[in-house]
C-alpha positions, 0 to 999 in steps of 0.5 A, spaced: 391 633 558 396 629 562 396 621 562 401 616 564 403 612 559 407 605 560 414 606 562 413 611 568 413 618 563 408 623 563 405 626 557 403 633 556 400 637 551 404 644 550 404 650 546 411 651 543 414 656 539 421 657 536 424 659 543 421 653 547 421 647 542 426 641 544 429 635 541 424 629 543 417 634 542 412 630 538 408 635 533 402 633 529 403 636 522 399 634 516 395 628 520 402 625 521 406 625 528 413 627 527 418 627 533 424 633 533 430 629 532 435 636 532 434 643 531 438 649 528 438 656 530 437 661 524 436 668 524 431 673 527 429 667 532 427 662 527 429 655 528 430 649 523 427 643 526 429 636 523 425 630 524 426 623 525 423 622 518 429 626 515 424 632 513 425 639 515 421 644 518 423 652 519 419 656 524 419 663 525 420 666 531 412 667 532 410 660 530 406 657 535 405 649 534 401 644 539 406 638 541 406 632 546 412 633 551 414 626 554 416 628 561 420 623 566 416 622 573 420 624 579 
C-alpha cells in the first residue's frame, strides 16, 4: 500500500528485520504505533530499538516486523 499523506512524503508498508530497520520507521506493537528513535547493534546480528516513548525492544537477526516508512518524494 502506498499513499501520499500531507507534506509530500510517500508512506509505504514494508517488512523490516534487524538488518533493514531504520531510524524513523513506525512499527505497530501491541496495538500502539511507535517510532524508532535510535538503534544499537548487538551480538549475532540482533539490534536494540529505542522508541520515542523511551521503551526498548531487542530484535533477533531473524525477527520480521511490519513497519511504515516515510519516503520523501523526489
